Structures are given as C-alpha cells and as structure tokens.
N, C-alpha and C positions, 0 to 999 in steps of 0.2 A: 504493500500500500504506500502511496505517496501522501505524506502527512505534513500539514502546516500547523505549527504551534504559534499562537499569537501572544506576544508579550516579551518583555526583556528583563525580568527580574529573576530572583532565586526560585520562585515557584515554577516558572517556565523552564528554568534550568533543571529542576527536579523532574518535571514532566518529560523533557527531552532526554534526560539520562535514563529514565525508565523505558520510554518508547524505543530508544536506540537498542535496547536488548531484545526486541521482539523479532522473531523469525519472519513475521508477516510484513515487516517494514522494508520498503525498497528505496525510499528517499525521504529525508527529514529536512524541513525548512523551519526556521524560527524567525519571526518578524516582530520587532527588529533584532531580538537576540542580544547577546552580550559576549564578552571574551570567553566565558566558560562554555557557552553553548556552541561556540565556533568549533570546538573539538568534537562535537556530537553530530552536527549537521551543518547546513548552510545558512548563515545569517543573511537576512534580507532587509535592506534599509527601507522598511515601510512602517510608519508609526501605527500604534494600536488604534488610533481614532481615524485613520485614513480608510474609511470603509470602501470607497470605490477602488482605491489602490489594492487593498487586500483581496477584494473580489476579482479584480482583473488579474492579479498574480495567480490566484487559485485556478481561475479559468485557463490562463495561458499555460500553466504548468501541469494541467490535468490532475489537480490535487483530489485525492479520494476522500480525505477527511480533514476538516479544520477543527482544531481544539483551542478555543480561547482560554487564556489564563486569567486576566483581570476582568473586572466588571464593566469598565468603560466601553469597550466595543459592543458588549451585549446590550448595554443601556442605549447605545446608538443604533441598534438594529442590525448588527453584523449577521446574525443567524438568518434573519428575514431576507437580507440582500443576497446572501449565499444561496438560500433556498430558491429564490427567484431565478438565480443563474444555474440551478440544477446541481449545486454543490452541497454535500453533506457536512453538517456541523454538529459537534457534540456541545451544545449550549442552548439555552432557552431563547425563545423569540423575545422581541422587545416587550410585548405584552406580558409574557410570563416572567420577564426580568423585573417586573414591578415588585416581586417579592423582596428585592433588595432596594430598588430605586424609590419605593414609596413605603414608608413604615405604616402609614394608614391603610394602604392596600393589604399589607400583611395582617394587620389587626382585623380587618374585615373578613379575610379568609379564616382567621382563627375563630371568629364569631360563628361563621357558617359551619365550619368543620368541628366546632367544639374542642378546639385545641387549647390546652391550659397555658395561660399567659397572664401577665400582670393586668390589673384593672387600669383603665386608661380613659382619657377624653381628648378630643381634638379641638383646636382653636385657630381662628384667624384674627379674632378680636382680642386685643390685649386686656381690656377691662374684664372680659369674661374669663380669660385665662387667670388673671390675678384673683378673681373671686373664687375660682375653683381651687387654686393653690392655697388660699387662706383656709379653705374648708377641709384640706387633706393633711394628714400627719407627715412630718418630715422623718426620714429622708424621702425624696422622690426624684424621679428622673424626667428631665426635659429633653425632648428630641426634636430636631428638625425633621420634617417629613421626608425630604429628598436626600440625595447624596451630597455630603459636605466634606469630602476628603478625610473622613475619619474624625472630624472635629465637631460633628453635629449632635453629640450626646453629652449632657451634663448631669452628673449625679450630684444633686443638691442636698447637702447635709442639713440645711436649715430652710425655713420659709423664705428668709431674705435672699438666700442664694438662688432659690427657685424663681423668685420674682425677678431677680436680676437677669437670670438666663432667659426667661421668657421675654423680658423687655429687649434684651440684646438681639434676639431673633426676630420678634414681631415689629418692634418699633425702630430699631437701628439697622436691621437688615444685614447682620454680620455674615449670614450664609446666603444672601441673595434670594433667588427664587426657591432654593431648597428649603429655606426657613420661613417661607411665606405662610405656611401652615405648620403648626407644631402639635406634638403629643405631650401630655403630662401623664406620667405613669406612676403607679405605686412602685416602690423599690423592693425588688426581690433580694433575698439573702440566701447564702449557701455557696458551695463550690461551683465554679463555672467551668463548663467543658465545651469543646467543639465537637460536633457530631456530623458525620458525612455519609451521604448516600449517592449511589449512581442511579440515575432515573431515566426512563425512556418514555415518559408520558403517562404510563399506567403502572409499570413495575418499578420497584425500588430495591436495590441491593445494598446492604450495610457495607460501608467503606471505611469504617474505623472511627475511633475517638482519640482526641488529643487534648492536652491542657496547655493553653497559650499563656504567655506572660506579657501583658500589654503595656504596663507602666515602665517608664524608663529606668527607675531606680530600684535598688535592692529593697526587699520588703514590700514590694508593690507600692512604691512611693513615686511622686513626681507625675508629670503629665502622661497621658496616653500616647502610644506610638502605634506604628503599624504592626508591632509585635517584636519583642526582644528575645524570644526563644520559646521552645515548646518541648513537651515530652509526650511519648506515646508508648503504650497505652497509659491513660491516667490511672492513678491508684484508686480503685473503687472496691467497695465491699463485694458486689456481685455484678461484674460487668456484663455477663451474658443476659441476666435478667433485665438490667437497665437497657441494653441495646434492643431487646425484644419489646420492652415497654415503649421506648421512643419510636421505634418503627411503627408500632400498632397505634399509638395515641397521637403522634405528631406527623411523621413522614407520610405514611400512607393516606391518612385523611387529607393532608394537604394536596397530594397528587389527585385524589378523587375530586376535591373541590375545584382545583385548577382545570381538570378535564371537563367538569360540569359547566364551567364558565366559558368553555371553548378556547382556553389558553393552556393546553397541556404543557407540563414542564418536562423538558429533557435537558440533561446535563448533570453537573455536580450540584447537589443541594446541601448546603452548609447550614446547620441549625446551631445557633449559639444558645446553650441551655444553662439554666440555673437549677442546681439540685437542691430544691427547697425541702423543708421538713415534710411537706405534703406530696412530694414527688417532683419529677422534672417539669419545668415550665419553660416555654419558649421566650427568649429575650429578643431574638431577631433572626431573620433568614439572610443568607448571602447566596448568590446564584453561581458560585464558582468555588474552586478549591481554596482553602485558606492559605495564608502565607504568614508564619512559617510552618503551619501544620502540614502542608503538602510535602515539604522537604523532610519532615519527620516521619510521616506515615508511609510514603512510597518505598523506602528501603525495607520496610517490614512486610510488604505485600509480595508473596512469592509468585503469584499468577502473572501471565502475560497480559498486560493492561490493554494493549491495542485492540484485540478482538472484542473486548468488553465495551470499550468506548464506541467502536464502530457499530456494535449491536444496539447500544443505547441510542445512538444518533438516528438509527433506522427504526426505532420503536420495536426492537426484537430481542430484548433481554429475556433470558430464561428465568422465571420466578424461582426456580429451584437452585439457581446459582448461589454459591457462597464462596467468598474470597478465602484463599489460604494464607495464613499468617506465619511469618517467621517467629520462632520462639525468642523470647527476650524482650528488649526494649530499645527505644531510640530517643536521642536527645538532640535538639538543635539549639545552638547559641548564636545570636546575631552579633557580629562585629560591626559597630557603627562608628561614624565619624564624630569626633568630639564636638559637642554643641547640639547634636541631634536630640530631640525633635525641633529645636530652635535653629538659628543660623549656624551653618557649618561650612568649612572650607572644602574645596575640591582640588584634585590634581596631585595629591600626595602619593608617593611611590609605595607599592606593596610587594613584598617578597613572600610567595607561597611555598617555595622550595623546602624550607625546614619542616613543613607539616606533611609533605607529600609521602613520606615513608611510614606514617602512622597507619597501622592496619585498621580496617573497618571505619575509616573516616572519609567523608565526602565534603567537598567544598563547592558550594553553589554561589555564583556571583549575583549579587543583588543590585549593586550600584558601582560598577567599575567600567573602566575604559582602557584601551591600549593607545599609548601615545609615545612617540619617539622610542619604540621598542620596550617600553616599560608598562607594567600594569599599574594603574592609578585609580584612586578613589574618585567616584563621580556620583555620589548620592549620600543620603543620610544613613540608611542601612546599606552597608557595603558588601558584606559577605555573610552567608549562612553556613555555619559549620555543623555538620550532622554526623553523629557517631552512633553505632549500634553496639550492643553488648548483651550478655546473658541476663542482665538485670538492670534496673534503673541506675544503680550506683556505678556500674561499669560503664554504661553508656555516657552518663554525665561526666565522669572523670575523664573519659577519652575525648569527649567534645572539648573540655577545657584544656586538655593537652594540646589539641589542635589550635585552639585560640592562642595559647601561650607560645606556640612554635611559630606563628605567623609574624613576620617582621612588618609591623604597621604601627609605629609609635603614636600616630595621631588618632588611633582608634581606641574604642572602649567597649566593654561588654558587661552586662549584669553578671554578678558572680554567684547568684542564687537560683539559677534556672533548675527546676526540678527538685528543689530542696524539700518541698512539702511531700513529695513521693517517698523521701528517705526517712520520714518520721516513723519511728517504730522498728527500723532495721536494726 
C-alpha cells in the first residue's frame, strides 16, 4: 500500500515508525514530516492545512490510504476532500470532527447517548454566565466551545477565577470565535486517563490506555502544555474491567449516536476520562491519536497496524478483532526547549548520538530541523523519548537514561513522569 501520513510532529513520527514495519507497505510519505521521519519514508513539503495540496499529492501519487495525525486538517475537511477525489482516509469527516472542534456538540451527543459526563451549561451572554457561576460551587471548569490551541480550558478554583475566565472569553474575546460561546462545567475529580479506540463508523476496537502529564512542572504544577510525557498502561486496579466499561458506556454509544445523526465516525477516537468515585466520566473527545500517548502506546502494540487502519477507513473492521499487546510497559518523556510553554529560542544544536546505543529506546522528533548539517531545535516540544521495559520502573528509568544521554543543554524535561505508577512498588 502507498500511504501518506499527514503531520510533522512526534506523533506522526511514531505512526511512520510503526507503519514502516508493515509487510503491506510499498511506499510511505509524510507531509511535511521532520528529520526523524526522513529515515522512514519520504518527507513532502506540504503543510497540514494545505488541503488542496494534500489532495493533489495523494491523487498524483496514487496514494491508497491517508492517515492524518493532528486535528487541524480534519477540522478543515481533509477527509471530505479526499473522499470527493476517491481517496481513502482513516479520519473523520468535518462533521464528525465536531466531537473535538465543538465541546457543545460533544455534550449534546453525551445527552442523546446517555454518556456520563460533568453537569454543564452553555452561554453566549456574559451576565447569564456570571449568574450561573454564582449559583454553582467552586471549583468549576470554563471552556471555550471551539479549538483554542490547547488554551481554551480553565479550571477555576474559586468563583472569582471562574468569573474572570468567562469574562476573558465572552467579553474580551481572548480565543476569538472559538470562545464566542462557552461551557461552564462542574469539576470532576479523580485520576485522569487517555482512552483510545479504532473506529470504522459502526465498530470500535480498544486501542489502549495511557496516562498523560500535561502540566509543565514536577508535581503537576505550572501551566498546561501539549503534554510533557506519558506512561502506558496506566496503573489501574482492574484495567480489563475498566476498558470493557468504557467501550460499553462511552465509545460504542457515541458511535451509535454519530451514525444516527448521519455523521458516522471513522478514525482514532480519543476519550479523555476522569475516574471518579462513581465510575469513569467523559471530560472531552479528541478525533485523533494523542501526543505523547501515540508515541507511548504504539511500541506496545504487536499487531501490524496498517491493515487495521485500512479496514477502519473502509468501514470493514472485524468486531471480533482484539489488538495484541507486548508484555510490560512504556514511558515517554518530552525534551522541551527552555521557556516552553512560554517564549523559547530556536536553532540550538542537538546531538542524539550518545543515546543511540541504549536498547529499547526510541527517539521521535517533535520540533526539530536540519540546518547546515546539524540537527537543531525548532519548537517548544523538541523530542519525545520513548522506552519500553518489563515494568513501569524499567521503562521510566530507561527513558531518563535517554534524556540524560542527549546533548541539548538548552532543553529540559519533567523528572517525575510516571512517578504515580511507582507508588507501592
């Protein structure tokens, strides 16, 4: 199969790495790709939001399957445009992508499908939002309805903080059109996990769970980021029972509700869950594989992923399919540029050679570039270092060996990724 992966980050690097192992693959292209993916396939200088350019390339190169990594091209209708050109894509239509692009849309699906989620209300009027906030107990969560580059969610610990967040979105327009309508939600408590399924519109196959670390600082302090690391599987009391419950109560009802609306969902469905004392509740949906969860989970999947994604794109997944998992655990630690998620410098040299000899270690490029023969930093999150091992401790320790071996003085990493999984060891 001739495959095009859309994206240029570590998630797309992990997808390319996994797909490159498939006997069914005849050619692999990554648009735009990065220095890491250049060793796995052919990088193509087409931006993820250049929908006409991506469609033209896929048509001209007789691409059999397109696999989008980030949400941006899906929100712009890449799958629809490819379908109109007769090209298969493992990703949702623009209408189905509303599960990520509109938080209100997701809440409406939850209401129809009776999916457990936090109590909420929607507002475009600031006075009405303030009145509701005054009537609810803190903490609460204020969310911009649309995509806001990961910055549209505020966990307000006090009424004043909630009022301030609502004012910033509705009155000051800090998120533009994405924040023209907001949600005010009750705040759920408990461990948070990322849950993934491969979907073909009707059938869903469990594709793993991971635990992300979103805040920039140790102890989950500081501002939110795109993710500073992850472990898989999470440490849970009964993971099999939980996965069955989530598939039955959240994933499959969502697929049924989407199909009933005439917007069937195909692609990676990513459910952010809170494990509350009363059971798992949905925080949000994303319509693509997570990052860094993708880098963490794919090394644990033993199956050839390409035929599964092709079947999912064609609405032909076998409901009896179950992925085979490698024994043990995986850990990913993000090496970021100092200053991230605030202002950071670019163009600093990076030497990966010292880490290359560490066994069971993978280095995925998140924000790098090649210039004057040198590998250089070109983003906030620069590298994703993934290690596998027989247990959490071995995987985590190996990932940090990799972090410490890389020569990048201007970089930093959280030093407590996976620490909660080691409690009780």
